[in-house]
C-alpha positions in Angstrom: 42.0 -117.3 51.5 40.0 -118.2 54.5 36.3 -117.9 54.3 34.4 -117.2 57.7 30.8 -117.9 57.8 29.1 -115.0 59.9 25.9 -116.2 61.2 23.2 -113.7 62.1 23.2 -113.0 65.8 20.2 -114.6 67.5 18.3 -112.2 69.4 17.3 -113.1 73.1 13.9 -114.6 73.4 12.9 -111.8 75.5 13.9 -109.1 73.0 10.7 -109.1 71.0 8.4 -109.3 74.0 10.4 -106.3 75.5 10.2 -104.3 72.3 6.4 -105.1 71.9 5.4 -104.4 75.4 6.2 -100.5 75.0 4.3 -100.7 71.9 1.4 -102.5 73.7 1.4 -99.7 76.2 0.9 -97.0 73.4 -1.9 -98.7 71.7 -3.6 -99.7 75.2 -3.6 -96.1 76.2 -5.3 -95.0 72.8 -8.2 -97.4 73.0 -8.8 -97.7 76.7 -9.5 -94.0 76.9 -12.3 -94.3 74.7 -14.6 -96.1 77.1 -13.8 -93.6 80.0 -14.7 -90.5 77.9 -18.3 -90.1 79.3 -17.2 -90.5 82.9 -14.3 -88.3 82.3 -16.5 -85.6 80.8 -18.7 -85.9 83.8 -15.8 -85.3 86.2 -13.9 -82.7 84.3 -16.5 -80.8 82.1 -16.4 -80.1 78.6 -18.6 -81.5 75.6 -17.7 -83.6 72.9 -15.2 -81.0 71.5 -13.3 -81.4 75.0 -13.6 -85.0 74.7 -12.2 -85.0 71.2 -9.2 -83.0 72.3 -8.6 -85.6 75.0 -8.2 -88.2 72.3 -6.5 -85.8 69.7 -4.2 -84.2 72.1 -2.3 -87.5 72.2 -2.5 -88.3 68.6 -1.7 -85.0 67.5 1.8 -84.8 69.1 2.1 -88.6 68.4 1.8 -87.8 64.6 3.7 -84.5 64.7 6.8 -85.8 66.5 7.1 -89.4 64.8 9.5 -88.1 62.1 11.8 -86.5 64.5 11.8 -89.4 66.9 12.6 -91.6 64.1 15.6 -89.7 62.8 16.6 -89.4 66.3 16.6 -93.1 66.8 18.6 -93.4 63.6 21.2 -91.0 65.0 21.7 -91.8 68.5 20.8 -95.5 68.7 17.0 -97.0 68.6 17.6 -98.4 72.0 18.7 -95.5 73.9 15.9 -93.3 72.4 13.4 -96.1 73.1 14.3 -96.1 76.8 14.0 -92.4 76.9 10.6 -92.7 75.5 9.4 -95.2 77.9 10.6 -93.2 80.8 8.6 -90.1 79.5 5.5 -92.1 79.0 5.4 -93.4 82.5 5.8 -89.7 84.0 3.3 -88.4 81.6 0.8 -91.2 82.4 0.9 -90.4 86.1 0.3 -86.9 85.3 -2.9 -87.8 83.2 -4.2 -89.8 86.2 -3.6 -87.0 88.6 -5.0 -84.2 86.3 -7.5 -81.9 88.3 -9.1 -80.5 85.3 -9.6 -81.0 81.4 -7.0 -78.5 80.5 -4.4 -80.2 82.6 -5.2 -83.6 81.3 -5.1 -82.4 77.6 -1.7 -80.8 78.4 -0.4 -84.2 79.9 -1.8 -86.1 76.8 0.2 -83.9 74.6 3.4 -85.0 76.6 2.2 -88.6 76.6 1.8 -88.5 72.7 5.3 -87.0 72.5 6.5 -90.1 74.4 4.6 -92.6 72.2 6.0 -90.7 69.1 9.6 -91.9 70.4 8.4 -95.3 71.2 6.9 -96.6 67.9 9.4 -95.9 65.2 12.4 -97.1 67.6 10.5 -100.2 68.3 10.1 -101.1 64.7 13.7 -100.3 64.1 14.7 -102.5 66.9 12.7 -105.3 65.2 14.3 -104.7 62.1 17.7 -104.7 63.4 17.2 -107.9 65.3 15.7 -110.0 62.4 18.0 -109.9 59.4 16.1 -112.5 57.5 13.1 -110.6 55.4 10.8 -113.8 56.2 11.7 -113.8 60.0 11.3 -110.0 59.9 7.8 -110.0 58.2 6.6 -112.6 61.0 8.2 -110.5 63.7 6.3 -107.5 62.3 3.1 -109.6 62.4 3.7 -110.4 66.0 4.5 -106.7 66.7 1.1 -105.7 64.9 -0.5 -108.7 66.9 0.5 -107.1 70.0 -1.1 -103.8 69.1 -4.2 -105.9 68.2 -4.2 -107.5 71.7 -4.0 -104.1 73.1 -6.7 -102.7 71.0 -8.7 -105.8 72.1 -8.2 -105.4 75.7 -8.2 -101.6 75.8 -11.9 -101.0 75.7 -12.5 -104.0 78.3 -9.6 -102.8 80.5 -10.9 -99.2 80.2 -14.5 -99.9 80.9 -13.7 -102.0 83.8 -11.3 -99.7 85.5 -13.9 -96.7 85.0 -16.8 -98.4 86.2 -15.1 -100.4 89.0 -12.7 -97.5 90.3 -12.1 -94.4 88.3 -11.1 -93.2 84.7 -7.8 -92.3 86.4 -6.9 -95.7 86.8 -6.8 -96.1 82.9 -3.8 -93.8 83.0 -2.3 -95.3 86.1 -2.2 -98.7 84.8 0.8 -97.5 82.4 3.0 -96.9 85.1 3.9 -100.5 86.0 3.7 -101.6 82.3 6.3 -99.0 81.3 8.6 -99.7 84.1 8.6 -103.4 83.4 9.2 -102.6 79.5 12.0 -100.3 80.5 13.8 -103.1 82.6 13.3 -105.7 80.2 14.5 -103.5 77.3 17.8 -102.6 79.1 18.4 -106.3 80.0 17.3 -108.1 76.9 17.5 -105.7 74.0 21.0 -105.3 72.3 22.2 -101.9 71.8 22.0 -100.5 68.3 24.3 -97.8 67.4 23.3 -94.6 65.4 24.8 -93.2 62.2 25.7 -90.0 63.8 24.5 -87.9 60.8 22.5 -84.7 61.6 18.8 -85.5 61.6 17.0 -82.8 63.9 15.5 -80.3 61.5 13.9 -77.8 63.7 12.3 -75.4 61.2 10.6 -78.4 59.5 9.5 -79.9 62.8 7.8 -76.6 64.0 6.2 -76.4 60.7 4.8 -79.8 60.6 3.5 -79.3 64.2 1.7 -76.1 63.4 0.3 -77.6 60.2 -1.2 -80.7 62.1 -2.5 -78.2 65.1 -4.2 -76.0 62.7 -5.8 -78.9 60.9 -7.0 -80.5 63.9 -8.4 -77.6 65.4 -10.5 -76.8 62.3 -11.8 -80.2 62.0 -12.9 -80.3 65.5 -14.5 -76.7 65.6 -16.2 -77.3 62.4 -18.9 -79.2 64.3 -19.9 -76.0 66.1 -18.8 -73.3 63.5 -20.0 -75.0 60.4 -17.9 -76.4 57.5 -18.4 -73.3 55.3 -17.5 -70.9 58.3 -14.8 -68.4 57.1 -12.8 -69.2 60.3 -12.9 -72.9 59.5 -12.0 -72.4 55.7 -9.2 -70.1 57.0 -8.0 -72.9 59.1 -7.8 -75.5 56.2 -6.0 -73.0 54.0 -3.5 -72.2 56.5 -2.8 -76.0 57.2 -2.2 -76.5 53.3 0.1 -73.4 53.3 2.0 -74.9 56.3 2.4 -78.3 54.6 3.7 -76.6 51.5 6.2 -74.6 53.5 7.3 -78.0 55.1 7.8 -79.5 51.6 10.0 -76.6 50.6 12.2 -76.7 53.8 12.7 -80.4 53.4 13.8 -79.9 49.8 16.4 -77.3 50.9 17.6 -78.9 54.1 21.0 -80.8 54.0 19.7 -82.6 57.0 16.1 -83.4 56.2 13.9 -84.8 58.9 12.1 -86.7 56.2 14.2 -87.2 52.9 11.6 -86.7 50.3 13.6 -88.9 48.0 12.2 -91.9 49.8 8.7 -91.0 48.3 10.0 -91.6 44.7 9.6 -95.3 45.4 6.0 -96.0 44.7 5.8 -98.7 47.3 7.0 -96.4 50.0 4.7 -93.8 48.9 1.7 -96.0 48.7 2.3 -97.9 51.9 2.6 -94.7 53.9 -0.6 -93.2 52.3 -2.4 -96.6 53.0 -1.5 -96.2 56.8 -3.2 -92.9 57.0 -6.3 -94.1 55.2 -6.9 -97.1 57.4 -6.3 -95.3 60.7 -8.6 -92.5 59.5 -11.4 -95.0 58.8 -10.8 -97.4 61.8 -10.1 -94.9 64.5 -12.7 -92.6 63.5 -15.1 -95.6 63.6 -13.9 -96.6 67.0 -14.3 -93.1 68.5 -18.0 -92.8 67.2 -19.0 -96.4 68.0 -17.7 -95.9 71.6 -19.8 -93.1 72.3 -22.8 -94.6 70.2 -22.8 -97.7 72.6 -22.8 -95.5 75.7 -24.9 -92.5 74.6 -27.3 -93.8 72.3 -27.8 -97.4 73.6 -27.1 -96.4 77.2 -24.6 -99.0 78.0 -22.4 -98.9 81.0 -18.6 -98.7 80.2 -18.1 -102.3 80.9 -20.9 -103.3 78.6 -19.6 -101.0 75.9 -16.2 -102.5 76.2 -17.7 -106.1 75.8 -19.6 -105.0 72.9 -16.4 -103.9 71.2 -14.7 -107.1 72.1 -15.4 -109.1 69.0 -13.8 -106.3 66.9 -10.8 -106.2 69.2 -10.3 -110.1 69.3 -10.4 -110.1 65.6 -7.7 -107.3 65.4 -5.5 -109.6 67.5 -5.8 -112.7 65.3 -5.7 -110.8 62.0 -2.4 -108.9 62.7 -0.6 -112.3 63.7 -2.0 -113.9 60.5 -1.2 -111.0 58.4 2.6 -111.5 59.0 2.3 -115.2 57.8 0.2 -114.4 54.7 2.6 -111.6 53.8 5.7 -113.9 54.2 4.1 -116.3 51.7 2.0 -114.2 49.3 3.5 -110.7 49.4 2.2 -107.4 50.9 -0.2 -106.3 48.0 -2.7 -109.2 48.1 -2.5 -109.2 51.9 -3.5 -105.4 52.0 -6.2 -105.6 49.1 -7.9 -108.4 51.2 -7.7 -106.4 54.5 -8.9 -103.3 52.9 -11.7 -104.7 51.0 -13.0 -106.6 54.1 -12.5 -103.4 56.3 -14.6 -101.3 53.8 -17.3 -104.0 53.7 -17.6 -103.8 57.6 -17.5 -99.9 57.7 -20.4 -99.8 55.2 -22.3 -102.4 57.3 -22.1 -100.4 60.4 -24.1 -97.7 58.5 -27.2 -99.5 59.8 -26.4 -98.7 63.6 -29.2 -96.9 65.4 -30.9 -96.9 68.9 -33.3 -99.8 68.0 -30.9 -102.1 66.0 -30.1 -105.4 67.5 -26.5 -105.7 68.7 -26.3 -109.2 66.8 -26.7 -107.3 63.4 -23.6 -105.3 64.2 -21.2 -108.0 65.4 -20.3 -109.2 61.8 -19.6 -105.5 60.6 -17.5 -104.8 63.5 -15.5 -108.0 63.0 -14.9 -107.2 59.4 -13.8 -103.6 60.2 -11.3 -104.9 62.9 -10.0 -107.7 60.6 -9.6 -105.1 57.7 -7.4 -102.6 59.8 -5.4 -105.3 61.3 -4.7 -107.7 58.2 -3.7 -104.4 56.3 -1.4 -102.7 58.8 1.4 -105.2 59.3 1.6 -105.7 55.4 1.7 -101.8 54.7 4.4 -101.4 57.6 6.6 -104.2 55.8 6.0 -102.4 52.4 7.4 -99.2 53.7 10.2 -100.6 56.0 11.6 -102.9 53.2 11.4 -99.9 50.7 13.8 -97.9 52.9 17.5 -98.2 53.3 18.5 -100.1 56.4 20.1 -97.1 58.1 17.0 -95.2 57.5 14.5 -97.9 59.4 13.7 -95.1 61.8 12.8 -92.6 59.5 10.8 -95.2 57.4 9.0 -96.3 60.4 8.3 -92.7 61.5 6.9 -92.0 58.0 4.2 -94.7 57.9 3.4 -94.0 61.7 3.0 -90.6 61.1 0.7 -91.3 58.3 -1.2 -93.5 60.5 -1.5 -90.9 63.4 -2.3 -88.1 61.2 -5.2 -90.4 60.0 -6.1 -91.2 63.5 -6.3 -87.4 64.3 -8.3 -86.5 61.2 -10.4 -89.6 61.6 -11.5 -88.9 65.1 -12.1 -85.1 64.1 -13.6 -85.7 60.9 -15.8 -88.8 61.5 -16.8 -87.6 65.0 -17.9 -84.3 63.6 -19.8 -86.0 60.9 -21.7 -88.2 63.4 -22.9 -85.4 65.5 -23.6 -82.9 62.4 -25.0 -85.4 59.7 -25.5 -88.7 61.5 -23.8 -91.9 62.0 -24.6 -93.4 58.6 -22.6 -90.5 56.9 -19.8 -90.9 59.3 -19.4 -94.7 58.7 -19.6 -94.2 54.7 -16.8 -91.8 54.9 -14.7 -94.1 56.9 -15.4 -96.9 54.5 -14.5 -94.8 51.5 -11.0 -94.2 53.3 -10.7 -98.2 53.1 -11.6 -98.2 49.5 -9.3 -95.4 48.6 -6.5 -97.5 50.2 -7.3 -100.7 48.2 -7.0 -98.5 44.9 -3.6 -97.4 46.2 -2.5 -101.0 46.9 -3.5 -102.1 43.4 -1.8 -99.2 41.5 1.4 -98.5 43.8 2.7 -101.7 45.3 4.5 -104.2 43.3 3.1 -107.7 42.9 6.1 -109.2 44.5 6.5 -106.7 47.4 7.3 -108.3 50.7 7.3 -111.9 49.3 10.0 -114.3 50.2 11.4 -116.1 47.5 11.5 -120.1 47.4 
């Protein structure tokens, strides 16, 4: 018998940069737009509610379509679906930049979010396919998260500079050359990954989850003006809960479920997905409120506000890269616990923010909040992806990223509404509690050895 040693195929050096460039664009757009909100509101009209929809129109479709996008990537091939998402994102970004009014902009943001939903799970599935060794994969996921950190760090500054120097429209137009470069690099340097061909487009479940998230988001945003106890708002929350229950029933009965519920029997998969939701709820809720606080309360220019957020963003970049290396050595649970506790401390520290508080007092809490989110996110992602079968990498990525985007949607709506109705300290306290709940889940649900490479 002849033994043939089959070495894993070494990916092109440009494969990971190509994959990460599309993800960079998605996060850049999500964070850069925050610093353009006041100027955008002045040009197109609308109050805080309209601005929340500019942000949440993106995250809503992002969250609602991630599961289907992940299953489509598993079925038809991650690279093919990823390239389609890049093309759609470029077109939607151009439409955002050309929008004549708030309604048109929100509609274009919905399409942009749909394209982002395609890009994120497929990018992570491509990373998993390219790196067969778990340790190398954990480091690659750390780089993937680090790229998001760079985008988060540069987004506010780029958004502020472009808005102040030219127009908020350029914040969207900048995606066009980035997206085209990512498309060209992906086609040239990322190997094609074949799909399994199984059915995966569960239309009734998809429609149900979109409706559930839409109703929930609408109720959270409108609670600011209608009141949390208003019958209309309570009815919205009840309808969202009913639709989620219907979604679960549909997935139990479906032969080609969009989200196989059996995956959640694994505690690490379920816990990691929930942690993803909680860290985004706290962090992006904080980012929305603090961006408006610097400009509306402290009367900073867009550029000054972007620079004020820079310490948080820079720590996000460094912590994401560090997280992959620590996860490789120590495992995902201690990495997440450290990040979640640091993030909670930072968010509690931001409760002191006010019109006359020195900026220097806010720097350390901002950095702690950014560190906590970024140090936790790659570890949580690794936990979920490693807990799923290899041919379900797209669905697994879709699950945690759906949780994260649902968290972002709820965070912007809930924390933003609380900041207006009850004050910034209460809003920051709620964001901090979300991180603490995540720490409890990490301690209870994630095994000690999850994500750790033996030897």
